[in-house]
C-alpha positions as CSV (number, residue, x, y, z in Angstrom):
1,M,108.1,96.0,-48.4
2,S,109.1,98.8,-51.0
3,I,107.0,99.1,-54.2
4,L,110.3,98.5,-55.9
5,E,110.8,95.2,-54.2
6,G,109.1,91.9,-55.5
7,E,109.7,88.6,-57.1
8,P,112.4,88.4,-59.9
9,V,111.0,88.6,-63.4
10,R,111.5,85.4,-65.2
11,I,111.7,85.9,-68.9
12,P,110.7,82.8,-70.9
13,K,113.1,81.2,-73.3
14,V,112.6,82.3,-76.9
15,S,111.8,78.7,-78.0
16,V,109.0,78.7,-75.3
17,V,107.4,81.8,-76.8
18,V,107.7,80.5,-80.3
19,A,106.1,77.1,-79.2
20,G,103.3,79.2,-77.6
21,Q,102.6,81.0,-80.8
22,L,102.5,77.8,-82.8
23,R,100.4,76.1,-80.3
24,R,97.9,79.0,-80.4
25,S,97.9,78.8,-84.1
26,I,96.9,75.2,-84.0
27,I,94.3,75.5,-81.4
28,R,92.7,78.4,-83.2
29,G,92.5,76.3,-86.3
30,E,94.9,78.2,-88.5
31,F,96.4,74.8,-89.0
32,R,94.2,71.8,-89.2
33,P,95.1,68.1,-88.3
34,G,97.1,66.8,-91.4
35,D,98.3,70.2,-92.4
36,P,102.1,70.7,-92.8
37,L,103.7,73.5,-90.6
38,P,106.0,76.0,-92.5
39,N,109.4,74.5,-92.8
40,E,112.2,75.6,-90.6
41,T,113.5,78.3,-92.8
42,E,110.1,79.9,-93.2
43,L,109.6,79.7,-89.4
44,M,113.0,81.4,-88.7
45,E,111.9,84.3,-90.9
46,L,108.4,84.4,-89.5
47,Y,109.6,84.7,-85.8
48,D,113.0,86.1,-86.5
49,V,114.8,83.5,-84.6
50,S,117.7,81.0,-85.2
51,R,117.3,77.5,-86.4
52,P,118.2,75.8,-83.0
53,V,115.3,77.9,-81.5
54,V,112.9,76.7,-84.1
55,R,113.9,73.2,-83.6
56,E,113.5,73.4,-79.8
57,A,110.0,74.9,-80.2
58,L,109.0,72.1,-82.5
59,R,110.3,69.6,-80.0
60,I,108.1,71.2,-77.3
61,I,104.9,71.0,-79.3
62,E,105.8,67.6,-80.6
63,S,106.0,66.4,-76.9
64,E,102.4,67.7,-76.5
65,S,101.4,65.5,-79.5
66,L,100.2,68.5,-81.5
67,I,102.5,67.7,-84.4
68,S,104.4,64.7,-85.7
69,V,107.9,65.4,-87.2
70,K,109.4,63.4,-90.0
71,R,113.1,63.7,-90.1
72,G,115.2,63.9,-93.3
73,A,115.4,66.0,-96.5
74,K,111.8,65.3,-97.3
75,G,110.6,65.5,-93.7
76,G,108.8,68.2,-91.8
77,A,106.3,68.9,-89.1
78,R,102.6,68.0,-89.7
79,V,99.7,69.0,-87.3
80,Q,97.8,66.2,-85.6
81,R,95.1,65.8,-83.0
82,P,96.5,65.1,-79.6
83,D,96.1,61.4,-78.8
84,I,94.0,60.8,-75.6
85,V,96.0,57.7,-74.9
86,V,99.2,59.9,-74.4
87,A,97.3,62.0,-71.8
88,A,96.0,58.7,-70.2
89,R,99.5,57.4,-69.7
90,H,100.6,60.6,-68.0
91,T,97.5,60.5,-65.9
92,A,98.1,56.9,-64.9
93,L,101.8,57.8,-64.0
94,L,100.3,60.5,-61.6
95,L,97.8,58.1,-60.1
96,Q,100.5,55.5,-59.6
97,I,102.8,58.0,-57.9
98,D,100.0,59.0,-55.6
99,G,99.1,55.4,-54.9
100,A,95.7,55.4,-56.5
101,T,93.9,52.0,-56.5
102,V,91.5,50.4,-58.9
103,A,88.7,51.0,-56.4
104,D,89.5,54.7,-56.5
105,V,89.2,54.8,-60.2
106,F,85.9,52.9,-60.4
107,E,84.7,55.3,-57.6
108,A,85.4,58.3,-59.9
109,R,83.4,56.7,-62.7
110,L,80.4,56.2,-60.4
111,I,80.6,60.0,-59.6
112,L,80.7,60.9,-63.4
113,E,78.4,58.6,-65.3
114,P,75.2,58.7,-63.4
115,D,75.0,62.4,-63.8
116,A,75.5,62.0,-67.6
117,V,72.6,59.5,-67.7
118,R,70.4,62.0,-66.0
119,R,71.2,64.7,-68.5
120,L,70.5,62.4,-71.4
121,A,67.4,61.0,-69.9
122,E,66.1,64.5,-69.2
123,R,66.8,65.9,-72.7
124,R,66.4,62.7,-74.8
125,P,68.2,64.1,-77.9
126,P,67.3,61.8,-80.8
127,E,70.7,61.9,-82.3
128,A,72.5,60.9,-78.9
129,I,69.9,57.9,-78.7
130,A,70.8,56.9,-82.2
131,R,74.5,57.0,-81.4
132,L,74.1,55.0,-78.3
133,R,72.3,52.3,-80.2
134,E,75.0,52.2,-82.8
135,L,77.6,51.8,-80.2
136,H,75.4,49.1,-78.5
137,E,75.2,47.1,-81.8
138,Q,79.0,47.2,-82.1
139,E,79.5,45.8,-78.7
140,L,76.8,43.1,-79.1
141,A,78.7,41.8,-82.1
142,L,81.8,41.3,-79.9
143,T,80.6,39.6,-76.7
144,E,82.4,36.4,-77.7
145,N,85.6,38.2,-78.1
146,T,86.2,39.1,-74.4
147,L,90.0,39.3,-74.5
148,T,90.2,42.4,-76.7
149,G,87.2,43.5,-78.8
150,Y,84.4,43.7,-76.0
151,P,86.3,45.4,-73.3
152,I,87.3,48.1,-75.9
153,H,83.9,48.6,-77.2
154,A,82.2,48.4,-73.7
155,A,84.5,51.3,-72.8
156,L,83.4,53.2,-76.0
157,F,79.8,52.9,-74.7
158,H,80.5,54.4,-71.4
159,E,82.6,57.0,-73.0
160,G,79.8,57.9,-75.4
161,L,77.4,58.3,-72.5
162,I,79.3,61.3,-71.1
163,E,80.4,62.8,-74.5
164,L,76.7,62.8,-75.7
165,A,75.6,64.4,-72.3
166,G,77.1,67.6,-73.8
167,N,79.8,68.8,-71.3
168,K,83.1,68.9,-73.0
169,T,85.3,69.2,-69.9
170,L,83.7,66.1,-68.4
171,A,83.9,64.4,-71.8
172,V,87.6,64.7,-71.8
173,L,88.0,63.7,-68.1
174,S,85.9,60.7,-68.7
175,R,87.9,59.7,-71.8
176,L,91.1,59.8,-69.6
177,L,89.4,57.8,-66.9
178,L,88.0,55.1,-69.3
179,E,91.4,54.6,-71.0
180,I,92.7,53.5,-67.7
181,I,89.6,51.5,-66.9
182,Q,89.6,49.9,-70.2
183,V,93.0,48.3,-69.2
184,Q,91.6,47.0,-65.9
185,N,88.6,45.6,-67.9
186,R,91.0,43.6,-70.1
187,A,92.7,42.4,-67.1
188,T,89.5,41.3,-65.5
189,F,88.2,39.5,-68.5
190,S,91.6,37.8,-68.9
191,V,91.1,35.9,-65.6
192,L,87.3,35.3,-66.2
193,A,88.0,32.7,-68.9
194,S,84.9,31.1,-70.2
195,A,82.7,33.0,-67.7
196,G,83.7,36.1,-69.4
197,V,81.4,35.7,-72.3
198,E,78.3,35.4,-70.2
199,I,79.2,38.3,-68.2
200,A,79.8,40.4,-71.4
201,R,76.4,39.4,-72.7
202,G,74.8,40.5,-69.4
203,A,76.6,43.8,-69.5
204,A,75.6,44.5,-73.1
205,E,72.0,43.7,-72.1
206,S,72.2,46.2,-69.4
207,H,73.5,48.8,-71.8
208,G,70.5,48.2,-74.0
209,Q,68.1,48.5,-71.1
210,L,69.8,51.7,-70.2
211,I,69.2,53.2,-73.7
212,D,65.4,52.2,-73.5
213,L,65.0,54.1,-70.2
214,I,66.8,57.2,-71.6
215,E,64.6,57.3,-74.6
216,S,61.5,56.8,-72.6
217,G,62.5,59.7,-70.3
218,E,62.6,57.5,-67.2
219,V,65.1,59.7,-65.5
220,D,65.3,58.3,-62.0
221,A,65.0,54.8,-63.1
222,A,67.8,55.2,-65.7
223,V,70.1,56.8,-63.0
224,A,69.3,54.1,-60.5
225,M,69.8,51.2,-62.9
226,W,73.1,52.7,-64.2
227,R,74.4,53.2,-60.7
228,Q,73.7,49.6,-59.9
229,H,75.3,48.5,-63.0
230,L,78.5,50.4,-62.3
231,E,78.6,49.1,-58.7
232,E,78.1,45.6,-59.9
233,A,80.9,46.0,-62.5
234,A,83.3,47.5,-60.0
235,E,82.6,44.6,-57.5
236,M,83.4,42.0,-60.0
237,A,86.7,43.7,-61.2
238,L,87.8,44.3,-57.6
239,A,87.0,40.7,-56.7
240,R,89.5,39.6,-59.4
241,L,92.1,42.4,-59.2
242,G,91.9,43.4,-55.6
243,P,90.7,46.8,-54.2
244,T,94.2,47.9,-53.4
245,T,95.8,47.2,-56.9
246,I,97.8,50.2,-58.0
247,V,96.4,51.6,-61.3
248,D,98.8,50.2,-64.0
249,L,98.5,51.5,-67.5
250,L,102.2,52.1,-68.3
251,D,103.0,48.4,-69.0
252,H,100.1,47.7,-71.2
253,D,99.6,48.6,-74.9
254,I,96.0,49.8,-75.7
255,P,95.0,48.8,-79.3
256,G,94.7,51.8,-81.6
257,R,91.2,53.0,-82.6
């Protein structure tokens, strides 16, 4: 092949370039959540582009949940933190297309969470243990409310385990996973009826035992105990929902936090 031959050069649309500049400014903290972006006229002058280009760029980053746009004379774009629920819905869609099952999702959690427990038990950071106890107290107060309150706060405890372990990448992946699992938890408790309260109490008790093991530095015992807890939770859910049930998040509303 001649050195002059190669793939055609694809020049990005101007609106994509402008969206990239705005995205970088937001990510770098030049605009914080709640801050307004410059108005359309100011952005046109800043980037030397037309109004349609600015509007298309704003639509791009709005679709990424980086801004919310209020239409009208007193409207404008305001920066916001991306909502994990939006990302979870896209993730669930991909899982549905690929034919992922509930069993597959629970298996992924079984891979992630025991390692987080190990990291916490080895380090025993006091602030992390205090936060876990706070989350535990919140879920204990909701064990009677198994249709909405408890499944949400139980998921928050699991989410906290990975976030507090200190790896930001795993924390984001875990939040995506647990947003999906939360829906499955609610579906499970909806068919458990009165038995759900007793199961919620047992799960919350296990969460408390885990915190004690982490705080005392019993690493192997904490990991083994949590692995068993996850396996039992998965077994219970799969017995009610079926191991081949396709992951379904899109038709459910997750309550806001």
